[in-house]
PDB file of N, CA, C and O in Angstrom:
ATOM      1  N   UNK A   1     116.956 101.747 104.687  1.00  0.00           N
ATOM      2  CA  UNK A   1     116.519 101.305 102.944  1.00  0.00           C
ATOM      3  C   UNK A   1     115.450 102.277 102.671  1.00  0.00           C
ATOM      4  O   UNK A   1     114.269 101.943 102.584  1.00  0.00           O
ATOM      5  N   UNK A   2     115.905 103.573 102.526  1.00  0.00           N
ATOM      6  CA  UNK A   2     114.332 104.061 102.219  1.00  0.00           C
ATOM      7  C   UNK A   2     114.313 104.346 100.515  1.00  0.00           C
ATOM      8  O   UNK A   2     113.466 105.162 100.152  1.00  0.00           O
ATOM      9  N   UNK A   3     114.986 103.873  99.687  1.00  0.00           N
ATOM     10  CA  UNK A   3     115.000 104.150  98.037  1.00  0.00           C
ATOM     11  C   UNK A   3     113.466 103.491  97.863  1.00  0.00           C
ATOM     12  O   UNK A   3     112.870 102.541  98.371  1.00  0.00           O
ATOM     13  N   UNK A   4     113.141 104.574  96.808  1.00  0.00           N
ATOM     14  CA  UNK A   4     112.027 104.873  96.262  1.00  0.00           C
ATOM     15  C   UNK A   4     111.230 103.845  95.478  1.00  0.00           C
ATOM     16  O   UNK A   4     111.370 104.464  94.423  1.00  0.00           O
ATOM     17  N   UNK A   5     110.645 102.986  95.181  1.00  0.00           N
ATOM     18  CA  UNK A   5     109.971 101.952  94.250  1.00  0.00           C
ATOM     19  C   UNK A   5     110.042 102.893  92.777  1.00  0.00           C
ATOM     20  O   UNK A   5     110.498 104.030  92.663  1.00  0.00           O
ATOM     21  N   UNK A   6     109.450 102.041  91.729  1.00  0.00           N
ATOM     22  CA  UNK A   6     109.948 102.534  90.463  1.00  0.00           C
ATOM     23  C   UNK A   6     108.374 103.198  89.836  1.00  0.00           C
ATOM     24  O   UNK A   6     108.119 103.953  88.897  1.00  0.00           O
ATOM     25  N   UNK A   7     107.484 102.473  90.901  1.00  0.00           N
ATOM     26  CA  UNK A   7     106.340 103.182  91.215  1.00  0.00           C
ATOM     27  C   UNK A   7     105.272 102.810  92.492  1.00  0.00           C
ATOM     28  O   UNK A   7     105.036 101.695  92.957  1.00  0.00           O
ATOM     29  N   UNK A   8     104.671 104.215  92.922  1.00  0.00           N
ATOM     30  CA  UNK A   8     104.294 104.381  94.128  1.00  0.00           C
ATOM     31  C   UNK A   8     102.981 103.437  94.181  1.00  0.00           C
ATOM     32  O   UNK A   8     102.398 103.188  93.125  1.00  0.00           O
ATOM     33  N   UNK A   9     102.466 102.858  95.535  1.00  0.00           N
ATOM     34  CA  UNK A   9     101.392 102.269  95.461  1.00  0.00           C
ATOM     35  C   UNK A   9     100.823 103.044  96.575  1.00  0.00           C
ATOM     36  O   UNK A   9     101.088 103.205  97.766  1.00  0.00           O
ATOM     37  N   UNK A  10      99.771 103.542  95.579  1.00  0.00           N
ATOM     38  CA  UNK A  10      98.283 104.389  96.520  1.00  0.00           C
ATOM     39  C   UNK A  10      96.954 103.895  96.932  1.00  0.00           C
ATOM     40  O   UNK A  10      96.055 103.879  96.091  1.00  0.00           O
ATOM     41  N   UNK A  11      96.789 103.592  97.838  1.00  0.00           N
ATOM     42  CA  UNK A  11      95.799 102.656  98.663  1.00  0.00           C
ATOM     43  C   UNK A  11      95.139 103.801  99.357  1.00  0.00           C
ATOM     44  O   UNK A  11      95.602 104.927  99.536  1.00  0.00           O
ATOM     45  N   UNK A  12      93.444 103.102  99.884  1.00  0.00           N
ATOM     46  CA  UNK A  12      92.558 104.100 100.766  1.00  0.00           C
ATOM     47  C   UNK A  12      93.060 103.124 102.318  1.00  0.00           C
ATOM     48  O   UNK A  12      92.683 102.030 102.738  1.00  0.00           O
ATOM     49  N   UNK A  13      94.002 104.077 102.814  1.00  0.00           N
ATOM     50  CA  UNK A  13      94.473 103.497 104.321  1.00  0.00           C
ATOM     51  C   UNK A  13      94.008 104.600 105.290  1.00  0.00           C
ATOM     52  O   UNK A  13      94.040 105.777 104.929  1.00  0.00           O
ATOM     53  N   UNK A  14      93.541 104.215 106.615  1.00  0.00           N
ATOM     54  CA  UNK A  14      93.039 105.306 107.250  1.00  0.00           C
ATOM     55  C   UNK A  14      91.730 105.611 107.559  1.00  0.00           C
ATOM     56  O   UNK A  14      90.927 104.829 108.069  1.00  0.00           O
ATOM     57  N   UNK A  15      91.447 107.190 107.125  1.00  0.00           N
ATOM     58  CA  UNK A  15      90.585 108.011 107.567  1.00  0.00           C
ATOM     59  C   UNK A  15      89.535 107.521 106.225  1.00  0.00           C
ATOM     60  O   UNK A  15      90.145 107.187 105.210  1.00  0.00           O
ATOM     61  N   UNK A  16      88.495 107.479 106.186  1.00  0.00           N
ATOM     62  CA  UNK A  16      87.473 107.135 105.026  1.00  0.00           C
ATOM     63  C   UNK A  16      87.649 108.119 103.976  1.00  0.00           C
ATOM     64  O   UNK A  16      86.848 108.979 104.340  1.00  0.00           O
ATOM     65  N   UNK A  17      88.238 108.596 102.792  1.00  0.00           N
ATOM     66  CA  UNK A  17      88.413 108.967 101.762  1.00  0.00           C
ATOM     67  C   UNK A  17      89.653 109.646 101.247  1.00  0.00           C
ATOM     68  O   UNK A  17      89.996 110.353 100.300  1.00  0.00           O
ATOM     69  N   UNK A  18      90.275 108.965 102.568  1.00  0.00           N
ATOM     70  CA  UNK A  18      92.241 109.353 102.823  1.00  0.00           C
ATOM     71  C   UNK A  18      92.889 108.646 101.447  1.00  0.00           C
ATOM     72  O   UNK A  18      92.812 107.420 101.527  1.00  0.00           O
ATOM     73  N   UNK A  19      93.300 108.958 100.622  1.00  0.00           N
ATOM     74  CA  UNK A  19      94.788 107.995 100.107  1.00  0.00           C
ATOM     75  C   UNK A  19      95.840 108.499 100.518  1.00  0.00           C
ATOM     76  O   UNK A  19      96.236 109.664 100.550  1.00  0.00           O
ATOM     77  N   UNK A  20      96.508 107.044 101.003  1.00  0.00           N
ATOM     78  CA  UNK A  20      97.674 107.349 101.135  1.00  0.00           C
ATOM     79  C   UNK A  20      98.827 106.563 100.325  1.00  0.00           C
ATOM     80  O   UNK A  20      98.731 105.356 100.101  1.00  0.00           O
ATOM     81  N   UNK A  21     100.111 107.473  99.832  1.00  0.00           N
ATOM     82  CA  UNK A  21     100.467 107.029  98.896  1.00  0.00           C
ATOM     83  C   UNK A  21     101.996 106.330  98.911  1.00  0.00           C
ATOM     84  O   UNK A  21     102.806 107.078  98.364  1.00  0.00           O
ATOM     85  N   UNK A  22     102.582 105.093  99.397  1.00  0.00           N
ATOM     86  CA  UNK A  22     103.410 104.423  99.725  1.00  0.00           C
ATOM     87  C   UNK A  22     104.719 104.545  98.844  1.00  0.00           C
ATOM     88  O   UNK A  22     104.409 104.067  97.753  1.00  0.00           O
ATOM     89  N   UNK A  23     105.904 104.918  98.810  1.00  0.00           N
ATOM     90  CA  UNK A  23     106.652 105.434  97.811  1.00  0.00           C
ATOM     91  C   UNK A  23     107.878 104.577  98.151  1.00  0.00           C
ATOM     92  O   UNK A  23     108.708 104.598  97.242  1.00  0.00           O
ATOM     93  N   UNK A  24     108.324 103.611  99.518  1.00  0.00           N
ATOM     94  CA  UNK A  24     109.752 102.776  99.203  1.00  0.00           C
ATOM     95  C   UNK A  24     109.157 101.782 100.661  1.00  0.00           C
ATOM     96  O   UNK A  24     108.123 101.909 101.317  1.00  0.00           O
ATOM     97  N   UNK A  25     110.274 100.816 100.791  1.00  0.00           N
ATOM     98  CA  UNK A  25     110.306 100.177 101.867  1.00  0.00           C
ATOM     99  C   UNK A  25     109.858 100.777 103.242  1.00  0.00           C
ATOM    100  O   UNK A  25     108.975 100.287 103.946  1.00  0.00           O
ATOM    101  N   UNK A  26     110.789 102.229 103.615  1.00  0.00           N
ATOM    102  CA  UNK A  26     110.172 102.172 105.332  1.00  0.00           C
ATOM    103  C   UNK A  26     108.747 102.174 105.143  1.00  0.00           C
ATOM    104  O   UNK A  26     107.796 101.551 105.614  1.00  0.00           O
ATOM    105  N   UNK A  27     108.975 103.375 104.024  1.00  0.00           N
ATOM    106  CA  UNK A  27     107.142 103.885 104.262  1.00  0.00           C
ATOM    107  C   UNK A  27     106.143 102.702 104.263  1.00  0.00           C
ATOM    108  O   UNK A  27     105.153 102.966 104.945  1.00  0.00           O
ATOM    109  N   UNK A  28     106.113 101.360 103.642  1.00  0.00           N
ATOM    110  CA  UNK A  28     105.443 100.330 103.602  1.00  0.00           C
ATOM    111  C   UNK A  28     105.599  99.719 104.730  1.00  0.00           C
ATOM    112  O   UNK A  28     104.512  99.612 105.297  1.00  0.00           O
ATOM    113  N   UNK A  29     106.507  99.243 105.350  1.00  0.00           N
ATOM    114  CA  UNK A  29     106.937  98.235 106.834  1.00  0.00           C
ATOM    115  C   UNK A  29     105.766  99.386 107.928  1.00  0.00           C
ATOM    116  O   UNK A  29     104.769  99.070 108.577  1.00  0.00           O
ATOM    117  N   UNK A  30     106.478 100.840 107.730  1.00  0.00           N
ATOM    118  CA  UNK A  30     105.447 101.704 109.227  1.00  0.00           C
ATOM    119  C   UNK A  30     103.766 101.473 108.651  1.00  0.00           C
ATOM    120  O   UNK A  30     102.818 101.532 109.434  1.00  0.00           O
ATOM    121  N   UNK A  31     103.633 101.258 107.466  1.00  0.00           N
ATOM    122  CA  UNK A  31     102.064 101.143 107.280  1.00  0.00           C
ATOM    123  C   UNK A  31     101.661  99.964 107.506  1.00  0.00           C
ATOM    124  O   UNK A  31     100.464  99.705 107.639  1.00  0.00           O
ATOM    125  N   UNK A  32     102.538  99.140 107.577  1.00  0.00           N
ATOM    126  CA  UNK A  32     101.784  97.613 108.126  1.00  0.00           C
ATOM    127  C   UNK A  32     102.034  97.629 109.029  1.00  0.00           C
ATOM    128  O   UNK A  32     101.405  96.813 109.703  1.00  0.00           O
ATOM    129  N   UNK A  33     102.943  98.372 109.707  1.00  0.00           N
ATOM    130  CA  UNK A  33     102.917  98.084 111.664  1.00  0.00           C
ATOM    131  C   UNK A  33     101.906  99.227 112.214  1.00  0.00           C
ATOM    132  O   UNK A  33     100.896  98.840 112.801  1.00  0.00           O
ATOM    133  N   UNK A  34     102.070 100.236 112.095  1.00  0.00           N
ATOM    134  CA  UNK A  34     101.072 101.406 112.400  1.00  0.00           C
ATOM    135  C   UNK A  34     100.115 101.497 111.610  1.00  0.00           C
ATOM    136  O   UNK A  34      99.613 102.223 112.467  1.00  0.00           O
ATOM    137  N   UNK A  35      99.305 101.474 110.753  1.00  0.00           N
ATOM    138  CA  UNK A  35      98.086 101.711 110.089  1.00  0.00           C
ATOM    139  C   UNK A  35      97.481 100.487 109.680  1.00  0.00           C
ATOM    140  O   UNK A  35      96.280 100.653 109.896  1.00  0.00           O
ATOM    141  N   UNK A  36      97.655  99.361 109.213  1.00  0.00           N
ATOM    142  CA  UNK A  36      97.245  98.231 108.946  1.00  0.00           C
ATOM    143  C   UNK A  36      95.785  97.826 109.981  1.00  0.00           C
ATOM    144  O   UNK A  36      95.617  97.796 111.200  1.00  0.00           O
ATOM    145  N   UNK A  37      94.832  97.534 108.719  1.00  0.00           N
ATOM    146  CA  UNK A  37      93.614  96.740 109.430  1.00  0.00           C
ATOM    147  C   UNK A  37      93.673  95.616 110.370  1.00  0.00           C
ATOM    148  O   UNK A  37      93.254  95.509 111.523  1.00  0.00           O
ATOM    149  N   UNK A  38      94.428  94.629 109.434  1.00  0.00           N
ATOM    150  CA  UNK A  38      94.972  93.222 110.003  1.00  0.00           C
ATOM    151  C   UNK A  38      96.172  93.268 111.024  1.00  0.00           C
ATOM    152  O   UNK A  38      97.134  94.036 111.004  1.00  0.00           O
ATOM    153  N   UNK A  39      95.824  92.049 112.113  1.00  0.00           N
ATOM    154  CA  UNK A  39      96.853  91.946 112.727  1.00  0.00           C
ATOM    155  C   UNK A  39      97.726  90.907 112.110  1.00  0.00           C
ATOM    156  O   UNK A  39      98.938  91.054 112.267  1.00  0.00           O
ATOM    157  N   UNK A  40      97.349  90.000 111.513  1.00  0.00           N
ATOM    158  CA  UNK A  40      97.732  88.811 111.337  1.00  0.00           C
ATOM    159  C   UNK A  40      96.932  88.360 110.064  1.00  0.00           C
ATOM    160  O   UNK A  40      95.715  88.419 109.891  1.00  0.00           O
ATOM    161  N   UNK A  41      97.930  87.883 109.192  1.00  0.00           N
ATOM    162  CA  UNK A  41      97.345  86.987 107.929  1.00  0.00           C
ATOM    163  C   UNK A  41      98.771  86.696 107.238  1.00  0.00           C
ATOM    164  O   UNK A  41      99.822  87.017 107.793  1.00  0.00           O
ATOM    165  N   UNK A  42      98.720  86.016 105.893  1.00  0.00           N
ATOM    166  CA  UNK A  42      99.790  85.304 105.438  1.00  0.00           C
ATOM    167  C   UNK A  42     100.477  86.270 105.011  1.00  0.00           C
ATOM    168  O   UNK A  42     101.556  86.793 105.292  1.00  0.00           O
ATOM    169  N   UNK A  43      99.186  86.499 103.859  1.00  0.00           N
ATOM    170  CA  UNK A  43     100.011  87.838 103.013  1.00  0.00           C
ATOM    171  C   UNK A  43     101.066  88.929 103.603  1.00  0.00           C
ATOM    172  O   UNK A  43     102.192  89.268 103.238  1.00  0.00           O
ATOM    173  N   UNK A  44     100.084  89.396 104.845  1.00  0.00           N
ATOM    174  CA  UNK A  44     100.593  90.562 105.865  1.00  0.00           C
ATOM    175  C   UNK A  44     102.303  89.819 106.373  1.00  0.00           C
ATOM    176  O   UNK A  44     103.304  90.518 106.217  1.00  0.00           O
ATOM    177  N   UNK A  45     102.406  88.619 106.865  1.00  0.00           N
ATOM    178  CA  UNK A  45     103.542  87.911 107.623  1.00  0.00           C
ATOM    179  C   UNK A  45     104.459  87.812 106.531  1.00  0.00           C
ATOM    180  O   UNK A  45     105.627  87.927 106.901  1.00  0.00           O
ATOM    181  N   UNK A  46     104.270  87.595 105.029  1.00  0.00           N
ATOM    182  CA  UNK A  46     105.401  87.623 104.039  1.00  0.00           C
ATOM    183  C   UNK A  46     105.362  88.591 103.669  1.00  0.00           C
ATOM    184  O   UNK A  46     106.121  88.774 102.717  1.00  0.00           O
ATOM    185  N   UNK A  47     104.505  89.832 104.123  1.00  0.00           N
ATOM    186  CA  UNK A  47     105.055  91.234 103.381  1.00  0.00           C
ATOM    187  C   UNK A  47     106.298  91.741 103.882  1.00  0.00           C
ATOM    188  O   UNK A  47     107.235  92.254 103.270  1.00  0.00           O
ATOM    189  N   UNK A  48     106.029  91.339 105.971  1.00  0.00           N
ATOM    190  CA  UNK A  48     106.709  92.095 106.694  1.00  0.00           C
ATOM    191  C   UNK A  48     108.454  91.595 106.508  1.00  0.00           C
ATOM    192  O   UNK A  48     109.532  92.188 106.538  1.00  0.00           O
ATOM    193  N   UNK A  49     108.071  90.387 106.336  1.00  0.00           N
ATOM    194  CA  UNK A  49     109.420  89.237 105.849  1.00  0.00           C
ATOM    195  C   UNK A  49     110.198  89.719 104.909  1.00  0.00           C
ATOM    196  O   UNK A  49     111.412  89.735 105.111  1.00  0.00           O
ATOM    197  N   UNK A  50     109.702  90.171 103.790  1.00  0.00           N
ATOM    198  CA  UNK A  50     109.937  90.389 102.307  1.00  0.00           C
ATOM    199  C   UNK A  50     110.973  91.770 102.651  1.00  0.00           C
ATOM    200  O   UNK A  50     112.129  92.050 102.331  1.00  0.00           O
ATOM    201  N   UNK A  51     109.932  92.445 103.456  1.00  0.00           N
ATOM    202  CA  UNK A  51     110.629  93.665 103.425  1.00  0.00           C
ATOM    203  C   UNK A  51     111.692  94.127 104.030  1.00  0.00           C
ATOM    204  O   UNK A  51     112.503  94.995 103.709  1.00  0.00           O
ATOM    205  N   UNK A  52     111.553  93.173 105.308  1.00  0.00           N
ATOM    206  CA  UNK A  52     112.680  93.020 106.011  1.00  0.00           C
ATOM    207  C   UNK A  52     114.134  92.409 105.219  1.00  0.00           C
ATOM    208  O   UNK A  52     115.269  92.845 105.415  1.00  0.00           O
ATOM    209  N   UNK A  53     113.852  91.579 104.526  1.00  0.00           N
ATOM    210  CA  UNK A  53     114.597  91.153 103.769  1.00  0.00           C
ATOM    211  C   UNK A  53     115.040  92.024 102.883  1.00  0.00           C
ATOM    212  O   UNK A  53     116.269  92.006 102.820  1.00  0.00           O
ATOM    213  N   UNK A  54     114.347  93.059 101.911  1.00  0.00           N
ATOM    214  CA  UNK A  54     115.030  94.062 101.508  1.00  0.00           C
ATOM    215  C   UNK A  54     115.936  94.866 101.784  1.00  0.00           C
ATOM    216  O   UNK A  54     116.985  95.163 101.214  1.00  0.00           O
ATOM    217  N   UNK A  55     115.278  95.318 103.038  1.00  0.00           N
ATOM    218  CA  UNK A  55     116.122  96.487 103.860  1.00  0.00           C
ATOM    219  C   UNK A  55     117.254  95.861 103.688  1.00  0.00           C
ATOM    220  O   UNK A  55     118.000  96.555 102.996  1.00  0.00           O
ATOM    221  N   UNK A  56     117.694  94.940 103.974  1.00  0.00           N
ATOM    222  CA  UNK A  56     119.386  93.645 104.591  1.00  0.00           C
ATOM    223  C   UNK A  56     119.590  93.589 102.715  1.00  0.00           C
ATOM    224  O   UNK A  56     120.486  92.822 102.362  1.00  0.00           O
ATOM    225  N   UNK A  57     118.979  94.191 101.778  1.00  0.00           N
ATOM    226  CA  UNK A  57     119.366  93.646 100.311  1.00  0.00           C
ATOM    227  C   UNK A  57     119.305  92.271 100.316  1.00  0.00           C
ATOM    228  O   UNK A  57     120.385  91.715 100.115  1.00  0.00           O
ATOM    229  N   UNK A  58     118.498  91.679 100.461  1.00  0.00           N
ATOM    230  CA  UNK A  58     118.253  89.978 100.406  1.00  0.00           C
ATOM    231  C   UNK A  58     117.222  90.115  99.525  1.00  0.00           C
ATOM    232  O   UNK A  58     117.493  89.266  98.676  1.00  0.00           O
ATOM    233  N   UNK A  59     116.317  90.593  99.226  1.00  0.00           N
ATOM    234  CA  UNK A  59     115.203  90.696  98.071  1.00  0.00           C
ATOM    235  C   UNK A  59     115.203  92.535  97.247  1.00  0.00           C
ATOM    236  O   UNK A  59     115.672  93.606  97.633  1.00  0.00           O
ATOM    237  N   UNK A  60     114.621  92.225  96.311  1.00  0.00           N
ATOM    238  CA  UNK A  60     114.617  92.846  95.469  1.00  0.00           C
ATOM    239  C   UNK A  60     113.388  94.543  96.053  1.00  0.00           C
ATOM    240  O   UNK A  60     112.379  94.416  96.747  1.00  0.00           O
ATOM    241  N   UNK A  61     113.744  95.456  95.686  1.00  0.00           N
ATOM    242  CA  UNK A  61     112.580  96.456  96.161  1.00  0.00           C
ATOM    243  C   UNK A  61     111.295  96.199  95.513  1.00  0.00           C
ATOM    244  O   UNK A  61     110.204  96.552  95.961  1.00  0.00           O
ATOM    245  N   UNK A  62     111.481  95.620  94.532  1.00  0.00           N
ATOM    246  CA  UNK A  62     110.287  94.612  93.363  1.00  0.00           C
ATOM    247  C   UNK A  62     109.251  94.183  94.493  1.00  0.00           C
ATOM    248  O   UNK A  62     108.338  94.792  95.050  1.00  0.00           O
ATOM    249  N   UNK A  63     109.708  93.014  94.597  1.00  0.00           N
ATOM    250  CA  UNK A  63     109.645  91.976  95.693  1.00  0.00           C
ATOM    251  C   UNK A  63     108.505  92.349  96.945  1.00  0.00           C
ATOM    252  O   UNK A  63     107.316  92.086  97.126  1.00  0.00           O
ATOM    253  N   UNK A  64     109.588  93.132  97.717  1.00  0.00           N
ATOM    254  CA  UNK A  64     108.851  93.819  98.786  1.00  0.00           C
ATOM    255  C   UNK A  64     107.174  94.599  98.541  1.00  0.00           C
ATOM    256  O   UNK A  64     106.144  94.444  99.197  1.00  0.00           O
ATOM    257  N   UNK A  65     107.556  95.781  96.869  1.00  0.00           N
ATOM    258  CA  UNK A  65     106.221  96.084  96.204  1.00  0.00           C
ATOM    259  C   UNK A  65     105.436  95.300  96.184  1.00  0.00           C
ATOM    260  O   UNK A  65     104.598  95.350  97.084  1.00  0.00           O
ATOM    261  N   UNK A  66     105.352  94.420  95.352  1.00  0.00           N
ATOM    262  CA  UNK A  66     104.605  93.173  95.047  1.00  0.00           C
ATOM    263  C   UNK A  66     103.927  92.422  96.937  1.00  0.00           C
ATOM    264  O   UNK A  66     102.770  92.524  97.343  1.00  0.00           O
ATOM    265  N   UNK A  67     104.532  92.074  97.324  1.00  0.00           N
ATOM    266  CA  UNK A  67     104.448  91.645  98.851  1.00  0.00           C
ATOM    267  C   UNK A  67     103.566  92.425  99.482  1.00  0.00           C
ATOM    268  O   UNK A  67     102.536  91.844  99.823  1.00  0.00           O
ATOM    269  N   UNK A  68     103.682  94.021  99.850  1.00  0.00           N
ATOM    270  CA  UNK A  68     102.776  94.572 100.174  1.00  0.00           C
ATOM    271  C   UNK A  68     101.584  94.911  99.274  1.00  0.00           C
ATOM    272  O   UNK A  68     100.613  95.199  99.973  1.00  0.00           O
ATOM    273  N   UNK A  69     101.307  94.980  97.880  1.00  0.00           N
ATOM    274  CA  UNK A  69     100.347  94.779  97.378  1.00  0.00           C
ATOM    275  C   UNK A  69      99.377  93.880  97.918  1.00  0.00           C
ATOM    276  O   UNK A  69      98.190  94.115  98.144  1.00  0.00           O
ATOM    277  N   UNK A  70     100.169  92.576  98.142  1.00  0.00           N
ATOM    278  CA  UNK A  70      99.209  91.154  98.381  1.00  0.00           C
ATOM    279  C   UNK A  70      98.894  91.271  99.472  1.00  0.00           C
ATOM    280  O   UNK A  70      97.854  90.739  99.860  1.00  0.00           O
ATOM    281  N   UNK A  71      99.613  91.934 100.233  1.00  0.00           N
ATOM    282  CA  UNK A  71      98.904  91.972 101.967  1.00  0.00           C
ATOM    283  C   UNK A  71      97.889  93.613 101.807  1.00  0.00           C
ATOM    284  O   UNK A  71      97.179  93.860 102.782  1.00  0.00           O
ATOM    285  N   UNK A  72      97.865  94.396 100.909  1.00  0.00           N
ATOM    286  CA  UNK A  72      96.373  95.157 100.689  1.00  0.00           C
ATOM    287  C   UNK A  72      95.544  94.370 100.528  1.00  0.00           C
ATOM    288  O   UNK A  72      94.715  94.156 101.412  1.00  0.00           O
ATOM    289  N   UNK A  73      95.530  93.658  99.248  1.00  0.00           N
ATOM    290  CA  UNK A  73      94.700  92.624  98.639  1.00  0.00           C
ATOM    291  C   UNK A  73      94.102  91.290  99.953  1.00  0.00           C
ATOM    292  O   UNK A  73      93.040  90.668  99.948  1.00  0.00           O
ATOM    293  N   UNK A  74      95.216  91.220 100.924  1.00  0.00           N
ATOM    294  CA  UNK A  74      94.461  90.199 101.734  1.00  0.00           C
ATOM    295  C   UNK A  74      93.289  91.200 102.541  1.00  0.00           C
ATOM    296  O   UNK A  74      92.152  90.766 102.726  1.00  0.00           O
ATOM    297  N   UNK A  75      93.556  92.108 102.840  1.00  0.00           N
ATOM    298  CA  UNK A  75      93.571  93.499 104.362  1.00  0.00           C
ATOM    299  C   UNK A  75      92.061  93.828 103.164  1.00  0.00           C
ATOM    300  O   UNK A  75      91.039  94.066 103.808  1.00  0.00           O
ATOM    301  N   UNK A  76      91.927  93.848 102.130  1.00  0.00           N
ATOM    302  CA  UNK A  76      90.437  94.225 101.396  1.00  0.00           C
ATOM    303  C   UNK A  76      90.712  95.576 101.301  1.00  0.00           C
ATOM    304  O   UNK A  76      89.685  96.220 101.087  1.00  0.00           O
ATOM    305  N   UNK A  77      92.140  96.530 101.412  1.00  0.00           N
ATOM    306  CA  UNK A  77      92.217  97.408 101.214  1.00  0.00           C
ATOM    307  C   UNK A  77      92.255  98.194  99.708  1.00  0.00           C
ATOM    308  O   UNK A  77      93.080  97.729  98.922  1.00  0.00           O
ATOM    309  N   UNK A  78      91.539  99.206  99.289  1.00  0.00           N
ATOM    310  CA  UNK A  78      91.361  99.461  97.975  1.00  0.00           C
ATOM    311  C   UNK A  78      92.727 100.115  97.602  1.00  0.00           C
ATOM    312  O   UNK A  78      93.459 100.712  98.392  1.00  0.00           O
ATOM    313  N   UNK A  79      92.909  99.949  96.545  1.00  0.00           N
ATOM    314  CA  UNK A  79      94.656 100.482  95.483  1.00  0.00           C
ATOM    315  C   UNK A  79      93.898 100.811  94.622  1.00  0.00           C
ATOM    316  O   UNK A  79      93.004 100.301  93.947  1.00  0.00           O
ATOM    317  N   UNK A  80      94.641 102.249  94.800  1.00  0.00           N
ATOM    318  CA  UNK A  80      94.485 103.403  93.667  1.00  0.00           C
ATOM    319  C   UNK A  80      95.568 103.505  92.531  1.00  0.00           C
ATOM    320  O   UNK A  80      96.769 103.485  92.801  1.00  0.00           O
ATOM    321  N   UNK A  81      95.100 103.611  91.287  1.00  0.00           N
ATOM    322  CA  UNK A  81      96.095 103.352  90.818  1.00  0.00           C
ATOM    323  C   UNK A  81      96.352 105.161  90.054  1.00  0.00           C
ATOM    324  O   UNK A  81      97.363 105.417  89.400  1.00  0.00           O
TER     325      UNK A  81
END
């Protein structure tokens, strides 16, 4: 599922000075798996589970978005509005 979120999440992820905008569940999943600075954490685990549930239609896209934001906070990643 790659349905766009109502509000994208822009964060400082990757190279210094780079802003990455995450627009949907699929992009969030890839960011957590490929680019995330932490390999484990409660919020990270919760986000991965919520994203998977949202892909299966068992959680809302907004719940997945909020879980992704919580994982960013846990990893001390700056979120840009």
